[in-house]
N, C-alpha and C positions, 0 to 999 in steps of 0.2 A: 166482519173482520176488524179486529181491534187495531188501533194505530201502531202498537208495538209489533204485531205480526206483519202488518203492511210494510213496516220499515225493514224487517228481516227479509221478506220476499224481494223487495226492491234491491237490497244489497246483494243478495245471491244472484239475481238476474243480471245486475250490472257487472259483477265479477265474472260471471260466465261469459258474457259478451266480450269483455276485455281479453280473457284468456283465448277465446276462439280467434279474435282478430290478431292477437300476437302470434299464434301458431300459423295463421294464414299468411301474414306479412313477413314473417321471419325469413323464409327462403329467398324473398325478393329484395330484402333490405341488407342482408349480410353478404359481403363480397368474399367469396372463398378464395384462398390462395394456397399454393403448395407450400408445405412445411418442409424445408430442407432437412430438418432433424429426423424426419420420418423416412428419408430416402437414402441417406448415406450409410453404407455398411460399416459402421464403426464397431470396434471390438469392445466398446463400452456398453453396447446395446444388446439386450437379450430378446428383443421383439423380432418379428419376421424380417425386417429390413437390416438388422444388425449382423455382426460377424463374430459375436462372442464365442459361439460354438467352435468356429475354426481356430480361434486363438487358443482355446482350452485344449483342443486336439493336438495342436502343434506343440504346446508345452509338454504334453505327455509323450509324444513320439519323436520329437527332434531334440538335438543336443541343447538348444537354447532358442527361446522365443520370447521377445520382449516388445513392449510398446515404445515407440519413439515419439517423444513429445517436445522436440526442439527443432529449430531450423535445420534444413538439410546441409547448410554450409558448415555445420559442426559435426557432420557424420565422419567417423574415423575411417581412414582408408583401409581396404581389406588386405594390405600387405602384412599386417600382424596376424599370426595364426589364430589368435584369440578374438579377433574382430569379426563381427557378423559378415557373412558373404552375400546375403540376400536381403533386399528391401522390398516389401510389399506395399504398394500404394493402390488402394481400392476406392474408387468413386470419390476423389478429393473434392471438397466443396470450396476450397480456396485455391487461387492460382499459385504457381511456383514463381518465386522471385528470380530475377535474372542471375543474381549471385549464387542462388541455390542451384539453378540449372547448370551453371558453369562448374560448380563443385561436384555436382552429381555426374557430369561428364568425366571429370578426373577420377571420381570413385569407380565408374564403370570401366574406364580405361585401365585401372589398376587391377581389375579382375572381379568386380562386383556384378551381381545379377539384380536387375530391377524387374519385378513382376508388376506391371501397370495395368490395372483394370479400370478403363475409363471409356466413356462414350463420346468424348470430345477431344482427346489427345492431351489433356491437361494444359490449359492456357497459361501463358507466361505474362507476368507483370500487370495483369488487370484482374478484377474480381467479376464474377458472374452473379447477377441477381437471379432470383428464383424463376422469373419469367424468361430470362435468357436461357437458363438451363433447360426449362421445359421446351423452349423452341428448338434448342440444339438436339434434344432427344427426338423431337418430332421430325426434324429435317436431317438430311445427311450433312455431316460436318466436313467441309473442305477447307483445310488450312490454307491461309493466304498470308501474304507478307504483312498485312495490317493486322491479321488475327493469328499470330504465331502461337503454336503450342509446342510443348516439349517433344512430343512424338514427331511432329513435323520437322524438327531439327535433324532427325536421323532417317525419317522415311516420309517424304512429303506427299506421296500419292495414296496414302491409306484413307479409305472411306468406310463409313459404317452404313449398315442397312437401317431401315426404320424399325423401331421397337415393336414387337408383336406380343401376343399372349405367351406366357411361359410354356416352353416345349421341351420335352426330354428326347434327346437324340443320342445315338451311339457315336462316339468320337473315335477317330483314327488319326495316326500321324506319328512322327518321330518322337514327340514329347508324350506319347500315351504309352504307359508301361504294359498295358494289356488291351486287347481289342474288345473286351467285354464291358468296358466302362461306359456308362450312360450318364450324360451331363445335362442338367436343365439350364436353358438359356432363353433369352428373348431378343437377342440382337447378335449380328454377325458382321464380318467384314465383307464388303462387296468388291473392294479393290485393295490389293496389298502388293503393288509393284515395288520392287526394291527390298522386300522383306521375305524371309523364308517361312512358309506355312508349316507349322509344327503340329497343329491339331485342327481337324475339320469335323464338322457336324452336318451331315447331309450334303448339300451343295455349297455351303458357305464355310469360310475359314473362321475358326473360333479363336485361334491363337497364332501369332506370328513371332518370329525371332529376328532381332536386329543386332548384329555384332557391333560392339563398340570397344575397340582396343582388345584387351584380354578379357573383357566382360561382355555382357549381352543385355538386351532388353527383351523381355517376353511380354508382348502386349496382348491382353485379353479384350475381346470385343465387347463384353458385357460386364459392367461393374456388379450386377446382381448375382454373378456366379459365386460370390463368396458370402452371400446373405444366408442367414439362418434358415430361411424357408427353402432355398435351393439346396442347402447342405442336407436338409432332412428328406428332400424328395428324391435325390439322385446321388451319384457318386462324385459330386463336386469336391468334397473334402479329400477323398483319396487322390484325385488327380492333382489338386493344388499342393497338397503335402508332398507328393512325389516330385513336382517341379522344384519345390524349395529344398528338399532333402538331397536331390541329385546334383547340387551345385556347391562346390567348395567344401567348407567344413559343416554345412548343414545348419549353421546358426542364422537366424533371421531376425529382422526388425519389421514391425508393422507401423506404418506412419499414421499417427493420430494428430500431429501438429496441424496438418492441412484439413483436418476435420473440425478445427477450432478448439482442440483440447491441449493447447500448449502448456508446458509446465510453468508454474509460477516461479518467477525469479526473485531472489532476495534483494533487499534494499541495497546491499553492497554491489551486487552485479548491475542493478539499474543505475546506481550512481556512477560506476565506472563506465558504463555504456554512454551515459549522458556527458561525462567529461571528455569523451573521445569525439564528440560532435563540435561544430563551430560554436554553438551556444555554450557548451561546457568549457571551451577554452576562454570564452569571454568571461564566464563566471570565475575561472581561476585567475585571470588577470585582475579582475576587480578585487578579489580577495587578497592578492599580492599587493595591490596598491593600498588597500586599507591597512594591511600589516605594516607597510613602510611608513604610512602616516602615523600610526600609533607609536612606532619606535622612533621615528624622526622627531616628533613633537613630544616625546616622553609622556604619552598618555597612558594612564594606568587605571584599570578597573579593579578596585579593591572592594573590601567589605564596606557596607554602608555604616557610617558612624556619625553621631550627632555632634555638632560643634559645641564646645564648652561655653557656657554662659559667662559673660564678663562679670567681674567682681563689682559689687555695688559699693561706692565710697561715700555716699551721701550720709552725713551725720543724722539728718532728720529721719531718714528711713530706718536707720539703726535704732534710734531712740523710740520711734513708733513701734518697731518690732519688739523691743525689750519691754516697753510699757504695756503693750498688749499681752505679752506673756505673763507679766506679773499681775496685771489686772485680772486675767483669767484665773490665775492661781490665788488671788486675794492675799498676796504675801508682801504687804507694805514694809513690814519689819525687815524681811530678807532683802528687799530692794534698797532700803536705806543703808543697811550694812554693806551691800555690794557697791553702792555709790561712794561710800566713804573709803572702802578699800581701793576702788578704781582711782579715786582722786589721789590717794597716797602713792600709788604706784606711778601715776603719771608725773607727779611732782618729783618723786625720787629719780625717775628717768630724765627729767629736765635738768635737775641740779647735779646729777652724777653721784649722788650719795643717798644713803637710806634716809627716810623721812618719817617723822613721828608727828601726827596731827596734835596729840595732847601736849607735847613739849613745845611745838611751835606756837600753839595757842596761848601758852603761858609766858612766852618770851616777849610778847607785845609786837608792835608793828601794825602796818596797815591791814594785813590779812589776819591778824590775831583774832579779832572779833568774829569775822565770818567763819574761820576755822573752829573757833570755840563753839559757834552755833552748830556746825556740822558734827563736832564731837558730841555735843549734848544730845542732838536728835538721834544720832546713830547709837549712842549709849542707851537712850530711852528704848530704842527698838530692841537692842540686845537684851535688856532686862525683861522683855516680854510685854512692855506697855504698848498699847495700840496708838499709832500715829494718826492724826487727823489728816484730811485731804490737804488743807493749807500747809501743814507741817511737811507733808510728803513732797508737795510742790516746792516748798521753800528750800529743802535740802538739795533738791535737784537743781534749782536755779542757782544757788550759791556755788555748788560744785562746778557748774558750767561756767560761771563767771570767773572763778579762780583759774580754770584750765585755759580760758581764753586770754588770761593775763590782764583782765580789766582791773583787778585788785593786786597790789604789790605787797 
C-alpha cells in the first residue's frame, strides 16, 4: 500500500468514527425545549397548530373578521353598530395586563362577547415561560389570589382536566346548533361552578358561559379546538363560527397581540407615548430650559463662516510681494516706470497739487539731483533699454528715501 493510499484510508476511517460519535452523543448533549411558536393557534400559521383555516372561513362566512394586533385597552366599545361584537382569544402566550383586563371588563359589560380558549384561564400581569406552560397543561390549574387569571375574576372555581390524546366526541348543549356536531378535543372542564355549561362532550364540559353585564364570556376548555388539525378532523369550525355569528352583529376580532404579533408603531406614536411617561416630562423640561438659555443669552446657531483675515500694513511685506512678482515676470523696465509713477502720486498727495518729476528736477533744490536720477532711469526703461541690477536697486532706494522725507 502506497503512502498516498494509506493517507486516504486513514482520513476516511477517522471521519467515519467522528460522524458515528456525533450521532450517538447528539441526543444526550442537546437539551430539548418546547417551542411556544409551534403550540399557539395563531391565524398567521398554516401548520397543524395554527388557526389560519378558521380565520379564512370566518372571512368568507361572517360580515367581518379581522386580526387584532394592538393592546386590548384600545379595543372600541361595542356600542357602535359598526364595532365588532366578538373577540376570540385562543391559547394566548402572553399574559393580559391589568389595564387591559379592566378595559375588557367594560367592553363585555357594554355588550361584547369574549370567546376564550385557554388551558390556564389567561394569567394577569405576569409572563409564563415554556416550562411553566407545560407544567400548567400537565396539572390542573386552580386560580389563587397570588396566581390570578382573567377567567378567575369572573368564575373562580373553574378547573381543567389533564390533557389527553385528541378525541372526537359528539357535543350537546344550548350553544350547539345541531346535535350531530362532532368536535375534536383533548381537554375538558372538571369543575365549572358559577358558570353555565353550554356545550358538553361525553361526561365533561367543553364550553361554559359567564355573563358579564350585557355581554358574556364563552370559555372553551381546550385551546387546540381552533387549530388547523382539529378543524380538518371534525366539525370544530362549524361550531366556533356559529358561536361567533350568533352574537351581536356577527363581526369578530381575533387577538394576535398576545401571540407576540403586535402591530409596529410609528416613530411619532412612540415619541408621544414616551413623552407621557415621567422620563418624557423630564426630557421636555430639559428642552425648555435649553431653549430659555439660548434666548436669554442670545445664542444663535447660524451658518459657519470664516473670519476675515486682517489687512497687512507692513511696507517690507508689500515690497517683498511686489519684488517677487516683478522678478518672476522679469520686468525691470515696467517696475522702474511704476516706481516713478508711484513716487509722483505720493508727492502730489503730500503737497496737495499735481507733481511733475521732470519740472522739479530742473528747478534745482536738495531733491533735484535724486529726482533727475529717477527721471533718467525711468526714461531709460521707457525707451526699452535694459536696466542693470544696481540701477534697478538705485531707483528703488532713491524713491524710498524721497517718500520718507530724508531729502528735501
